N, C-alpha and C positions, 0 to 999 in steps of 0.2 A: 504494500500500500504506500502511496505517496502522501505522507503526513503533511508535508508542506502544502500540497495542493488542497488537502482537506481543511487545514487551518484557514487558508485563503477562501475556500468555499464557504465556510461557516460565517466569516465576517462579511464577505461580499454578498453572501446569500441573505444576510440580515438586511443589507442595503437594498438589494434587488426586490425582496419581498415587501419591504417597507415602501419603496417607490411605486411598485405595481399596485399596492393596496391603497395608497394615500388618497387618490382621487375618488375612491369609492367609500371612504369612511362615513359611517352613519347610514348608509343605504341598506335596504333589506335585500336578502337573496333574490326575492321575486323581482324587485325593481332593477337589480343589476342584470338579471336574465332578460327582462323585457327590453331594457335599453341597449344592452351590448351583446346579448347572447352569452358569450364568455369573453373575458378580457385576457388577451394573449400579447398585447403590445402595451408599452408604456404610454399612458395618457398624459395630456397636459394637466398639471396640478397647480395648486396655489403658488408654489415656489418654482414651477417649471417642470418640464418632463424629466423624469429620472432623478428627481431630488428626494432627499430623505427628511424624516420628521424627527421628533425627540427620541424615538426608538433607537435610531442609528447614532444620533448625536451622543446619547448617554452610553451607548456601547463603545464609542470612540473614547470617551472619558475613562471608562473602566479599563480598556486596553492600555491606554496611556499610563494610568496609575500602576497597573501591574508591571509594566515594562520599566517604569521609573524606579519602582521600589523593589522589583524582583519578587514580589509577593504581595499579598493583600495588606494595605495600610489604610485604615478607616479615615484618618484625618486627610491623607493625601487624596483618597477617592472623593471625599466631600469637596475639597478644593478643585479637583479636576472637573467634577460635575458643574461647579459654579463657573469655572473658567470657560467651559464650553457652552454654557447656557445661552440659548438664543430663543427669545420668546416667540418669534415667528415660526419656530419649528412645531408649535402646537402642543405645548406641555399641558398635562392635566392639572387640576386644582391642587392635588396633593403634592406633586412634584414642584409646582411653582411655590407653594408654601415652604417646602424643604429648602429651596434656593434662598428664600427670604431669611430663613433661620440661619443657614450657613453663612450668608453675607453678614448677618448681625453678630456672628461670632459664637453661635451656639455649638457646644461640643458635639462632634459627630455621633457620639453614642446616645445623645439625647434628642437629636433632630427628629428621627423617625417616630419617636414616642409622643411628640408634641403635635403632630399633624392632625390626627384624629384621636378620639378618646382611647382606643385600643391599638392605634397604629393603622396604617393603610393596608388593605388587601387588594389593591389595584395591581395591574400587571406591569407596572413601570420597572420593577426590579428584575422581572423575568425577561422582558423584551431586550434588555441590555446584557444578558448574562453569557452570551456565546463565548467571549474570551475566557471565562472561567471554565466552561465546559471543554474547551480545547486544551488549555494549559494543564489542567489537572485530570485529563481523561484517564490517565494511568493510575491515579490515586483517588479512589472515590471517597475515602474518609476525609482527605484534605479538601476535595471538591465540595463536599457537604458543608464543611466548616466555613469555607470561603463564601459559598453561595448564601448561606444564612447571614454571615457577617456583612457581606456587601449589600444584601437586601435591607438590612436593618438601618442603614444610613437614611433611607427614604421610605421604606415600607416595612414597618416593624411588627405588624400584625402577624401572628403565627401562620395564617393562610397566605399572606404575602410572601413570607420567607419560604414556606413550603413550595409555593408556586415557582419561585426563583430556583430552588433546588431541583424541582422536577424538570424544569426546562434545561438547566445545566446538565442534569443527568441524561436527559434525552439527547442532547448534543454530544455528550461524552460517549454514550453507547454507539451513536452513529459514527463518530470519529474512529472508534475502536473496531468497527465492523468493516469487513472487506466487501466492497460493492460488487466484486466479481463473483461472490458467493450469493446464493439465494438467502435473503434476509429471513431469519426465523422469527417471525412476528410474535409468535406465542412466547418464545423465550425472552425476546426484547421487552414485551409487556410485563412478563413475570418479574424480570429484573427490576423494572420500575415499581411494580406493586410491592415487592419485598421491602421497600424503603418506607412504606407508609402504614400507619396504624389503622385499626378497624374503624375508628371514628373520623378519619380524615376524609374530607370531601373529594380529595384527589384519588383515593383508593376507589371510591364509588364510581368516579368518572372513568378511571382506567378499566374497571369492570364493564362499564357501558361500551367503551371502545372495543373490548374483546368481543362483546355480543354484536356490535355494529359491523365489525370486520366480516363477520359471517353472513349477515343478512343484507348488507349494503343498502341502507335506507336512503330516502331522498333527503335533500338538503334541509328541508323544513323540519324533519324529524331530528336531524343532527343538531340543529339549532335548539330545538325543544329539549333534547336530552343532554347536550354538552354545553350549549350556550355560545354566544358570540359577542359578549359585551366586554368592558374593560376590567372587570373583576378577574383576578388571576385564575380562580377556580372555574371561571366560565370562558376561558380563552386558551390557557396553556394546554389542557387536554385536547381542545379542538384542533390546535396546531399539530399536536402529536398524531391525532387521527388523520389529518390531511396527509401527513408524511407516510404513515403506515399503510394507507390505502392507495398511495401513488408513489411508493418508494422506487419504482422502476425509472422515474424521470424527475429531475429537478423541476423542469418546467411544469409538468403536470401537477406536482405537489403544490407549487405556489399558485398556479392558476385556480386549482380547486380551493385552496385556502382563502383566496380573496373573494371567491364566488359565494362564500358562506354569508357575507354581509356583516354588518355591525362594525366592530373594531378591526376593519380590514387591514389597515397598515400594520397593526401589531400582530395579528394572527398570521399575516403574510410574512412579516419579519421573523417570527419565531419558527414558522414552518420552513422558511428559507434557510435559517441557521441550521436546522436539523438536516434538511436535505443536502445543503451545501457541505456540511460536515461529513455526510455519508458519501456523497459522490464527488466532492471537490469542485474547485473553481472551473475545471475543464468541462463540467456538466452544465454550467450556467450558460444559457443561450448567448452567443456573441452579440446578437442584435439588442439584447438587454444590457450587456456590459458596455456596449458602445455608447449608450445614451445615459448611463449613470452619471450623476453629478461629478464634476471635476473641481478644480480649485484647490485652495489650501488644504482642506480636509475632506476632499472628495474620494472617489474610488481608488485612485492611485495611492493616496495616503493610507486608506484602510488596508490595502494590500501590503503596504510597508509595515503596518502594525501587526498584521497576521504573520509576516515573515519574522518580525521581532519576537512574537510569542512562540513561534516554532523554535527559534534559536534558544530562547529562554527555557523552553521545555526540554530541549536536548541537553542543556547544561544541568538542569535539575536531575534528569534521569541519569546522566553520567556521573553525578556526584553521589548517587546512592550506593 
């Protein structure tokens, strides 16, 4: 397996899925189908065709922090999120409040706890987690620790942290799998399920995925059973379902993910991260890569971050 290609695929897959889904955000599956049939090309969006939202911007911040520190550092991640913060990227209420608290000097360990009464369980920490899934795919104990800690900076609710961990684990398992082999979807799902307790909403959703893989329901039933909104428990499993039912193709995974409607940019970004981690950058359609946002922190920079994470991963492994 070409791990470097997979790291690039996971990070650029986040960008590609984010960009494909951004113009559809908030639309229902039915309205998307009625207007477009299916979306296979990058559409014009509020920031231009191929541009990204807060999903990718926060992923960039997380990757930068990991590379700068060589590991997770909460204070540095908080600063990186603030340094990259661009309001026009479409941040949610909780994330905007987190940026205000960080700017005011609030300790990073307290920020996530102050946003809502019990912390946020939005998908903001899951959508940015691909760098963690790549860097620690060989060490799932470390991956869990970092996923939870990185989530707590902005999304401190247990369900928010569990969602970030589940997405990181889904990316890690994809990175560790050989795309030349037939993906054992039952084992993949069981590996995910083993990490969650009986009372976790994520375990229940993973069991729904297991059932849906066999019966192949229509999109409306997928939305009804798994969800498509910005809550982590109603979007992370949905992205995993999109991957598992279309893992033969990066393009088909992401096209299906954004067809589900709702929080399309984030579901697309998370599905793109998993599919890209599985099949690599080489599987992302060149016609999509060609129109992805360039500039100071565009697709070329994201690929540089992926290369840096790959090199850091090799250093970590060789030191063991």
